[in-house]
C-alpha positions as CSV (number, residue, x, y, z in Angstrom):
1,M,5.2,-22.1,-1.3
2,S,3.4,-19.9,1.0
3,R,2.6,-15.9,0.0
4,T,2.8,-12.8,1.5
5,I,0.6,-9.6,1.4
6,V,1.6,-6.3,2.5
7,V,-0.8,-4.2,4.1
8,C,0.6,-1.0,3.9
9,G,-1.1,2.1,6.2
10,H,-3.4,-0.2,8.4
11,G,-6.5,0.5,10.2
12,P,-9.5,-0.4,11.4
13,G,-11.7,0.1,7.7
14,I,-10.7,-1.3,4.6
15,S,-7.2,-2.6,4.8
16,D,-8.1,-4.9,8.1
17,A,-11.2,-6.4,5.7
18,V,-8.6,-6.9,2.9
19,A,-5.9,-8.2,5.7
20,R,-8.8,-11.0,7.0
21,K,-9.6,-11.3,3.4
22,F,-6.8,-12.6,1.6
23,G,-5.2,-14.1,5.5
24,A,-8.7,-16.3,5.2
25,E,-7.5,-17.3,1.5
26,G,-4.2,-18.3,2.9
27,Y,-1.3,-15.4,2.8
28,S,0.3,-14.3,5.5
29,V,-0.2,-10.8,6.3
30,A,2.4,-8.1,7.3
31,L,0.7,-5.5,8.7
32,V,2.4,-2.1,8.4
33,A,1.4,1.3,10.1
34,R,3.3,4.0,12.1
35,N,2.2,3.3,15.6
36,Q,4.0,-0.1,16.7
37,S,1.2,-0.7,19.7
38,R,-1.7,-0.3,17.6
39,V,-0.5,-2.8,14.8
40,E,0.9,-5.3,17.2
41,S,-2.6,-5.6,18.4
42,A,-4.5,-6.0,14.9
43,A,-1.8,-8.6,14.1
44,K,-2.6,-10.6,17.1
45,A,-6.5,-10.0,16.7
46,L,-5.6,-11.8,13.2
47,G,-3.8,-14.2,15.0
48,D,-6.9,-15.4,17.2
49,A,-8.7,-15.4,14.1
50,G,-6.4,-18.2,12.6
51,I,-4.5,-15.2,10.6
52,K,0.1,-16.0,10.3
53,A,0.4,-12.2,10.9
54,Q,3.0,-9.9,11.9
55,A,3.3,-6.3,12.6
56,F,5.9,-3.9,11.0
57,A,6.5,-0.4,12.2
58,C,7.1,2.4,9.5
59,D,6.7,5.8,8.3
60,L,4.8,4.9,4.7
61,A,6.3,9.0,4.1
62,D,10.0,7.7,4.1
63,A,11.0,5.7,1.1
64,E,14.0,4.4,2.1
65,A,12.4,3.5,5.5
66,V,9.7,1.3,3.1
67,K,11.8,-0.4,1.4
68,V,14.0,-2.0,4.9
69,M,10.4,-2.3,5.8
70,I,9.5,-4.5,2.5
71,R,13.4,-6.4,3.2
72,S,12.0,-7.2,6.7
73,V,8.7,-8.3,5.8
74,R,10.6,-10.9,3.1
75,A,12.8,-12.3,5.9
76,A,10.2,-12.5,8.2
77,L,7.3,-14.0,6.1
78,G,8.6,-14.9,2.5
79,P,8.1,-13.7,-0.6
80,I,5.9,-11.0,-1.7
81,G,2.4,-11.6,-3.7
82,V,0.6,-8.6,-3.1
83,V,1.1,-5.1,-2.2
84,H,-1.7,-3.7,-0.8
85,Y,-1.4,0.3,-0.2
86,N,-3.6,2.2,2.0
87,A,-2.0,5.0,3.0
88,Y,-2.6,8.3,3.0
89,G,-1.9,11.8,4.2
90,G,-4.4,14.3,6.0
91,G,-2.5,17.1,5.7
92,A,-2.4,20.4,3.3
93,G,-6.4,20.8,3.8
94,D,-6.1,24.3,3.0
95,L,-3.6,25.0,-0.5
96,T,-3.4,28.7,0.5
97,K,-2.4,28.3,3.7
98,A,0.0,24.6,3.8
99,A,3.8,25.2,4.3
100,P,5.6,23.8,1.2
101,A,6.4,20.8,3.5
102,E,3.4,20.1,4.1
103,V,2.2,19.7,0.6
104,R,4.9,17.4,-0.5
105,A,4.4,15.4,2.8
106,V,0.9,14.5,1.0
107,F,2.9,13.5,-1.9
108,D,5.3,11.7,0.1
109,I,3.3,9.2,1.4
110,G,0.5,8.9,-1.1
111,V,2.8,8.2,-4.4
112,G,6.2,8.1,-3.0
113,G,5.9,5.1,0.0
114,L,3.5,3.2,-3.2
115,V,6.5,3.3,-5.7
116,A,8.7,2.7,-3.1
117,A,7.1,-0.2,-2.0
118,V,6.6,-1.8,-5.2
119,Q,10.2,-1.2,-6.2
120,E,11.5,-2.9,-3.8
121,S,9.0,-5.8,-3.9
122,L,9.3,-6.4,-7.8
123,S,11.7,-9.1,-7.2
124,D,8.6,-11.4,-5.9
125,L,6.3,-9.8,-7.7
126,R,7.1,-10.9,-11.2
127,D,6.1,-14.9,-11.3
128,G,2.5,-13.5,-13.0
129,K,0.8,-14.1,-10.1
130,G,2.0,-10.7,-8.2
131,A,-0.2,-7.6,-8.0
132,V,-0.3,-4.4,-6.3
133,L,-3.7,-3.1,-5.0
134,V,-4.4,0.5,-4.2
135,T,-7.0,2.4,-1.9
136,G,-8.3,4.8,-4.4
137,G,-10.6,8.1,-3.3
138,G,-13.5,9.8,-5.0
139,F,-11.3,12.9,-4.2
140,A,-9.2,12.6,-6.9
141,F,-11.3,12.9,-10.3
142,Y,-11.5,16.1,-11.9
143,D,-15.1,17.1,-11.8
144,P,-15.9,20.8,-10.0
145,K,-18.5,19.4,-7.9
146,V,-15.6,17.1,-6.2
147,D,-13.5,20.0,-6.3
148,A,-15.4,21.8,-4.4
149,M,-16.6,18.8,-1.4
150,A,-12.9,18.8,-1.1
151,T,-12.2,22.5,-0.2
152,Q,-15.4,22.3,2.2
153,F,-14.0,19.6,4.2
154,G,-10.8,20.6,4.3
155,A,-8.9,18.0,2.0
156,M,-7.1,20.0,-0.7
157,G,-3.9,18.1,-0.1
158,L,-5.5,14.4,0.4
159,A,-7.4,15.3,-3.0
160,M,-4.4,16.5,-4.9
161,A,-2.4,13.1,-3.6
162,K,-5.1,11.2,-4.5
163,A,-5.3,12.3,-8.2
164,A,-1.5,11.5,-8.3
165,Q,-1.9,7.9,-6.7
166,H,-4.6,7.3,-9.5
167,K,-2.5,8.3,-12.5
168,A,0.6,6.1,-10.6
169,V,-1.9,3.4,-10.4
170,G,-2.5,3.4,-14.4
171,L,1.5,4.2,-15.2
172,L,2.4,1.2,-13.1
173,S,-0.3,-1.2,-15.0
174,Q,0.5,0.0,-18.0
175,K,4.8,-0.7,-17.0
176,L,4.0,-3.6,-15.5
177,S,1.3,-6.2,-16.6
178,P,3.6,-7.2,-19.7
179,E,6.1,-8.4,-16.8
180,G,3.0,-10.4,-15.4
181,V,2.4,-8.1,-12.5
182,Y,-1.1,-7.3,-12.0
183,V,-2.1,-3.5,-10.5
184,G,-5.1,-2.6,-10.0
185,E,-7.6,-0.2,-7.4
186,V,-10.9,0.4,-6.5
187,V,-12.2,4.1,-6.1
188,V,-14.2,3.7,-2.6
189,L,-17.2,6.4,-3.7
190,G,-18.5,7.2,0.2
191,M,-17.8,7.0,3.9
192,V,-16.6,3.7,5.3
193,K,-18.2,2.1,8.6
194,G,-15.9,2.0,11.6
195,T,-12.9,4.8,10.4
196,A,-11.9,7.7,10.9
197,F,-14.3,9.3,8.6
198,D,-17.6,8.2,9.9
199,G,-19.4,10.7,11.4
200,G,-22.6,8.4,12.1
201,H,-23.7,8.5,8.5
202,A,-21.0,6.2,6.7
203,T,-22.9,3.4,4.2
204,L,-20.2,1.7,3.1
205,E,-19.0,-2.0,4.7
206,A,-15.3,-2.5,4.7
207,K,-15.8,-6.3,4.0
208,D,-17.8,-5.8,0.6
209,I,-15.1,-3.5,-0.5
210,A,-12.5,-6.2,0.7
211,A,-13.9,-8.7,-1.9
212,K,-14.2,-6.2,-4.6
213,F,-10.1,-6.1,-3.6
214,W,-10.4,-10.0,-3.8
215,E,-12.4,-10.3,-7.3
216,L,-10.2,-7.7,-9.0
217,F,-7.0,-9.8,-8.3
218,Q,-8.4,-13.2,-9.2
219,A,-9.9,-11.4,-12.6
220,R,-6.5,-9.3,-12.9
221,K,-8.0,-7.4,-15.8
222,D,-9.6,-4.1,-14.7
223,V,-7.3,-1.3,-13.9
224,S,-9.6,0.9,-11.8
225,V,-13.1,0.2,-10.7
226,N,-15.3,2.4,-8.5
227,F,-16.9,1.2,-5.7
228,P,-20.2,1.2,-5.5
229,G,-20.5,1.4,-9.1
């Protein structure tokens, strides 16, 4: 039976490389993002490469919308084998000025959307082969130098959400591994070429990170690894 990977928070970097890697391995691909035209264009590009792909527009900060999206993916492409969560919110950059709603929003997309996607996919994932794969970030770590960098870059909200997401990965792994669901993350320690964070000095290749995700998925052992590591 064909299996589907749901790529939540699709963009031109890591998530697209993951979609291409899993698509090349025989997975149908659901690309999810807010911008309908962009995600449709990306799905067409995958189709042109011989990968079965379909676009789904969704606000990943809206938990109920996420659940509806997952049901739509299942109806269109079949059972969900992998949820790849790549979405993040860039708001609340300065915690001394951010409105409460702006602070909540980064958690809604970074954690709330992830949990909703997992909950709605569980009936498919619990077969000994299902997986939840999360794109983590180094801002999640508790370290004065990391905190200083996040503050300097105006990414305080992102750093908090990534820290919470990192904890969620560990908790979900503890809860779901006895049920045959693998949960793992790749914590990206650097800038990825061709993404919004690439100011011309990025050194990491998205395809290499996608290969690491595939390696984790195949081994189903490590819960969190750093890249490069």
